[in-house]
VEXDREN-2710 file (C-alpha; in Angstrom, 1 decimal):
% VEXDREN-2710
k/r/px/py/pz
1/MET/17.6/17.4/-3.1
2/ILE/20.8/15.7/-2.0
3/MET/19.3/15.1/1.5
4/ALA/16.3/13.4/-0.1
5/GLY/18.6/11.2/-2.1
6/GLY/20.5/10.3/1.0
7/VAL/17.3/9.2/2.8
8/PHE/16.7/6.8/-0.1
9/LEU/20.2/5.4/0.2
10/LEU/20.6/5.4/4.0
11/LYS/17.1/4.4/5.3
12/LYS/16.9/0.6/5.5
13/VAL/13.8/-1.5/5.1
14/ILE/13.3/-5.2/6.0
15/VAL/12.0/-7.5/3.3
16/LEU/10.9/-11.2/3.4
17/HIS/12.4/-12.7/0.2
18/LEU/10.8/-15.9/-1.1
19/GLU/12.8/-17.4/-3.9
20/ASN/12.0/-20.6/-5.8
21/MET/15.2/-22.5/-6.0
22/ASP/13.9/-24.8/-8.8
23/HIS/12.2/-22.2/-11.1
24/PRO/13.2/-18.6/-11.4
25/ARG/10.4/-16.9/-9.4
26/THR/10.7/-14.5/-6.5
27/ILE/8.4/-12.6/-4.1
28/ARG/9.6/-9.8/-1.9
29/ILE/7.4/-8.5/0.9
30/ARG/8.3/-5.5/3.0
31/ILE/7.7/-6.0/6.7
32/ASN/8.3/-3.7/9.7
33/PRO/11.2/-4.7/12.1
34/THR/10.0/-7.3/14.6
35/GLU/6.7/-7.8/12.7
36/PRO/5.3/-11.3/13.0
37/PHE/4.5/-13.5/10.0
38/SER/3.3/-17.1/9.8
39/ILE/3.7/-20.1/7.6
40/PHE/0.6/-22.3/7.4
41/TYR/0.3/-25.8/6.0
42/ILE/-1.6/-29.1/6.3
43/HIS/0.5/-31.7/8.2
44/SER/1.5/-34.4/5.7
45/ILE/0.8/-37.3/8.0
46/TYR/-2.2/-36.2/10.1
47/LYS/-3.8/-34.0/7.5
48/GLU/-4.5/-31.3/10.1
49/PRO/-3.8/-27.5/9.9
50/VAL/-0.6/-26.2/11.5
51/ILE/0.6/-22.5/11.7
52/GLU/4.2/-21.7/12.6
53/GLU/4.6/-18.2/13.9
54/PHE/7.8/-16.3/13.1
55/GLN/9.3/-12.9/13.6
56/ALA/12.2/-11.1/11.9
57/GLU/14.8/-10.2/14.5
58/LYS/18.3/-8.6/13.8
59/GLY/18.6/-10.2/10.3
60/ALA/17.3/-13.6/11.4
61/VAL/14.1/-15.5/11.4
62/VAL/12.9/-16.6/14.9
63/LEU/10.3/-19.3/15.3
64/ARG/8.1/-17.9/18.1
65/GLY/5.8/-20.9/18.3
66/VAL/3.6/-23.6/16.7
67/ARG/-0.2/-23.4/16.7
68/THR/-2.5/-26.5/16.1
69/LYS/-5.6/-27.9/17.6
70/SER/-4.7/-31.5/16.6
71/PRO/-3.6/-33.7/19.5
72/ALA/-1.9/-36.0/17.0
73/VAL/0.2/-33.1/15.5
74/MET/1.1/-32.0/19.1
75/GLU/2.3/-35.5/19.9
76/TYR/4.3/-35.7/16.6
77/TYR/6.1/-32.4/17.5
78/GLY/6.7/-33.6/21.1
79/PHE/4.3/-31.2/22.8
80/GLU/3.0/-32.6/26.0
81/ASP/0.7/-29.7/26.9
82/PRO/-2.7/-29.9/25.1
83/LYS/-2.9/-26.1/24.6
84/GLU/-3.3/-24.7/21.1
85/PHE/-0.1/-22.5/21.0
86/HIS/3.3/-23.9/21.9
87/SER/6.0/-21.2/22.4
88/MET/9.4/-22.0/20.9
89/ASN/11.6/-18.9/20.5
90/GLN/14.1/-20.8/18.3
91/ARG/16.5/-18.7/16.2
92/LEU/16.7/-20.2/12.7
93/GLY/19.1/-17.8/11.0
94/ALA/18.5/-15.5/8.1
95/VAL/17.8/-18.2/5.5
96/PHE/15.8/-21.5/5.4
97/ILE/14.1/-23.7/2.8
98/ILE/10.5/-24.7/2.6
99/ARG/9.5/-27.5/0.3
100/ARG/6.2/-26.9/-1.5
101/GLY/4.0/-29.8/-0.5
102/MET/2.0/-32.1/-2.8
103/GLY/-1.3/-30.8/-1.5
104/GLU/-2.8/-27.3/-1.4
105/GLY/-3.2/-25.1/1.6
106/GLN/0.4/-24.1/2.2
107/GLY/1.6/-20.5/2.4
108/LEU/2.6/-17.4/4.2
109/ILE/0.5/-14.9/6.2
110/VAL/1.7/-11.3/6.5
111/ARG/-0.7/-8.7/8.0
112/GLU/-3.8/-10.8/7.5
113/ARG/-2.9/-11.4/3.9
114/LYS/-2.3/-15.0/2.6
115/ILE/0.2/-15.7/-0.1
116/TYR/0.0/-19.3/-1.2
117/LEU/3.2/-21.1/-2.2
118/SER/1.4/-22.2/-5.3
119/GLU/1.9/-18.6/-6.5
120/ILE/5.6/-19.0/-6.6
121/GLY/6.2/-22.7/-7.1
122/GLU/5.1/-26.1/-8.3
123/ARG/4.6/-29.1/-6.1
124/GLY/7.9/-30.3/-4.7
125/ASP/9.8/-27.1/-5.4
126/ARG/12.2/-25.7/-2.9
127/ILE/11.3/-22.2/-1.7
128/GLN/14.0/-20.3/0.1
129/LEU/12.8/-17.8/2.7
130/ARG/15.2/-15.2/3.8
131/ILE/15.3/-11.8/5.6
132/GLU/16.9/-9.0/3.7
133/SER/17.8/-5.5/4.8
134/MET/18.0/-3.1/1.8
135/SER/18.0/0.6/1.2
136/LEU/14.6/2.3/0.8
137/GLY/15.8/3.4/-2.7
138/ARG/16.5/-0.2/-3.8
139/TYR/13.1/-1.3/-2.4
140/LEU/11.3/1.5/-4.3
141/TRP/13.3/0.6/-7.4
142/TRP/11.9/-3.0/-7.2
143/SER/8.4/-1.5/-6.6
144/LEU/8.7/0.8/-9.7
145/ARG/10.0/-2.1/-11.8
146/GLY/6.8/-3.9/-10.9
147/VAL/4.6/-0.9/-11.6
148/VAL/5.9/-0.7/-15.2
149/THR/4.6/-4.2/-16.0
150/VAL/1.5/-4.3/-13.8
151/ALA/-0.7/-3.8/-16.8
152/ARG/0.4/-7.1/-18.2
153/GLN/-0.2/-9.0/-14.9
154/SER/-3.4/-10.5/-13.5
155/ARG/-4.4/-10.3/-9.9
156/SER/-4.0/-13.5/-7.9
157/LYS/-7.0/-15.4/-6.5
158/LEU/-6.5/-13.5/-3.2
159/GLY/-6.5/-10.1/-4.9
160/ILE/-2.8/-9.6/-4.3
161/ALA/-1.3/-7.9/-7.4
162/SER/1.7/-9.8/-8.8
163/LEU/4.0/-7.0/-10.0
164/THR/6.6/-8.4/-12.2
165/LEU/9.5/-8.0/-14.7
166/ALA/10.3/-11.3/-16.3
167/THR/9.8/-13.7/-13.3
168/THR/10.3/-11.4/-10.4
169/PHE/7.3/-10.6/-8.2
170/HIS/6.9/-7.8/-5.7
171/VAL/4.1/-7.8/-3.3
172/GLY/3.4/-4.5/-1.6
173/LEU/1.2/-5.0/1.4
174/PRO/-0.4/-2.2/3.4
175/ARG/1.5/-1.2/6.5
176/HIS/-0.1/-1.3/10.0
177/SER/-1.9/1.9/10.8
178/GLY/0.1/4.1/13.1
179/SER/3.4/2.2/12.7
180/GLN/6.6/3.4/11.1
END
């Protein structure tokens, strides 16, 4: 029994934590170490889709590259090669801010699941994205808090359950098969 309790306290999990800095709303998403995730949006000037691909690495977010088919967006970002993916490998730190745009079509992709920023914020809100390492016990506690109130919550338009207590959301996404 004591050993099982130790596992919950000692085993660490990695969580993407999105927090609305203007309204008290939060989404936590468990990811595997070094698992890729993406931020997608429509470029504000050229109205073309862009995907920024990231990876969590040793407590920091690393921008692995930018994907777009638009020559205008490529030029805006200073990419001279017309290929669709442009490798960056830029370490951004553990925390950065995303401003929710005035249009739709902006969000996060984790394991083929889309989470729109409109689920956490209003237009113009500042959304902080950070990488957190927490004990498995704390993560499960957040999960159980959400389960208690799931009956009062509706499913999002994407079928992602918003598990909440007050204004805290927990999104439990299925893990890749065969990974630990």
